[in-house]
Every structure is written in C-alpha cells, then in structure tokens.
C-alpha positions in Angstrom: 76.7 80.8 -116.4 79.8 82.3 -114.9 78.9 80.8 -111.5 78.7 77.3 -113.1 82.0 77.7 -114.9 83.7 79.1 -111.9 82.4 76.3 -109.7 83.4 73.6 -112.1 86.9 75.1 -112.4 87.2 75.4 -108.6 86.1 71.8 -108.1 88.5 70.6 -110.8 91.4 72.5 -109.3 90.6 71.1 -105.8 90.2 67.6 -107.2 93.4 67.9 -109.2 95.2 69.2 -106.2 93.8 66.4 -104.1 95.0 63.8 -106.6 98.6 65.0 -106.1 99.8 62.9 -103.2 102.9 65.1 -102.8 100.9 68.2 -101.9 99.7 68.1 -98.4 97.5 71.2 -99.0 95.8 69.5 -101.8 95.0 66.5 -99.7 93.5 68.7 -97.0 91.5 70.7 -99.6 90.1 67.5 -101.1 89.5 66.0 -97.7 87.5 69.1 -96.7 85.6 69.0 -99.9 84.7 65.3 -99.4 83.6 65.9 -95.8 81.4 68.8 -97.0 79.9 66.7 -99.8 79.4 63.7 -97.5 77.5 65.8 -95.0 75.5 67.8 -97.5 74.5 64.7 -99.5 73.9 62.7 -96.3 76.1 59.9 -97.6 76.4 56.6 -95.7 79.9 55.3 -95.0 79.5 52.8 -97.9 78.3 55.5 -100.3 81.2 57.8 -99.3 83.7 55.1 -99.9 82.3 54.4 -103.4 81.7 58.1 -104.2 85.2 59.5 -103.4 87.1 57.8 -106.2 84.4 58.6 -108.8 84.3 62.3 -107.7 88.1 62.5 -107.7 88.2 61.2 -111.3 85.4 63.5 -112.3 87.3 66.5 -110.9 90.5 65.5 -112.8 88.5 65.3 -116.1 86.9 68.7 -115.5 90.3 70.2 -114.7 91.9 68.7 -117.8 88.9 69.7 -120.1 89.1 73.3 -118.8 92.9 73.4 -119.2 92.6 72.4 -122.8 90.1 75.2 -123.4 92.2 77.7 -121.6 95.0 77.0 -124.1 92.5 78.2 -126.8 92.6 81.6 -125.3 95.8 82.4 -127.2 94.3 80.8 -130.4 92.2 83.8 -131.1 88.9 82.4 -129.8 86.8 85.2 -128.3 85.5 85.3 -124.7 82.0 84.2 -125.5 83.0 81.3 -127.7 85.4 80.1 -125.0 82.7 80.4 -122.4 80.3 78.4 -124.5 83.0 75.8 -125.2 83.7 75.5 -121.5 80.1 75.1 -120.6 79.7 72.4 -123.3 82.9 70.6 -122.1 81.7 70.7 -118.5 78.3 69.3 -119.5 80.0 66.5 -121.4 82.0 65.5 -118.4 79.0 65.8 -116.1 77.0 63.7 -118.6 79.8 61.1 -118.7 79.9 60.8 -114.9 76.2 61.1 -114.0 75.6 57.3 -114.5 78.6 56.5 -112.3 77.3 58.9 -109.6 73.8 57.4 -110.0 75.2 53.9 -109.3 76.2 55.1 -105.9 73.8 58.0 -105.1 70.1 58.4 -105.2 68.6 60.6 -107.9 68.0 63.3 -105.2 71.7 63.1 -104.1 72.9 63.4 -107.7 70.7 66.5 -108.2 71.9 68.0 -105.0 75.6 67.2 -105.9 75.3 69.3 -109.1 73.3 72.0 -107.1 76.1 72.2 -104.6 78.7 72.6 -107.3 76.7 75.5 -108.7 76.6 77.1 -105.3 80.3 76.7 -104.5 82.4 79.7 -105.3 
C-alpha cells in the first residue's frame, strides 16, 4: 500500500512539475518519464502523441487529490484513515482515466502502465 501511494505521489509531483512551463527541471523530469513510459509500454509514435496529454492531466489530478488529503493531516485525521483516503482518491482518479488510457493503449499496455507506476519509487 505504501508503495502504491508513494508511486502515485511521485508521479503526481513529476506530472505537476512537468506541467509548469517555467520550470526547466520539471520539463526534463516529465520528458524523462514520458521516454521511460513510451519505451516500457512499447508505444508507437501516434500512441505516444495521444498518451502524453492524457497522462499529464492524470498526474495533475493525482497531485491535486493528494494535496487536498495532505491538508487533512492537520484536521485531526489519523494516519491510517489518511492512508485509506489517499488510496481511495488515487483509485478514483485511476478509474476516471482508465477509459481515456484504453482509448489510446491496449489492455495489456494499460495494465503495464499501472504496474510500472506501482514499481516506481
């Protein structure tokens, strides 16, 4: 569970950083992430062009969702409740974007995408 949450947070942070055009480091991090994903998922050039904006938006939403839950830390919510809420929020974002990913990627590629996210730390 910790690995999933950490992976999702890392991806969200990289995606949010990549979305900020003013930060060159963020662009490089996102570019590196996209190259890794393209290679690992064996994306065609067409798939990569369609996948990138979806993945960028996915990362932004994950980052936003996790940020909102981090604010609850000071609201007296215990660690286990926060962890469960983060997992639920991450799953909701994943569920929302799965059909968009599936419109560009094969079922195997979508499964591998989520597997890669779980492995990234």
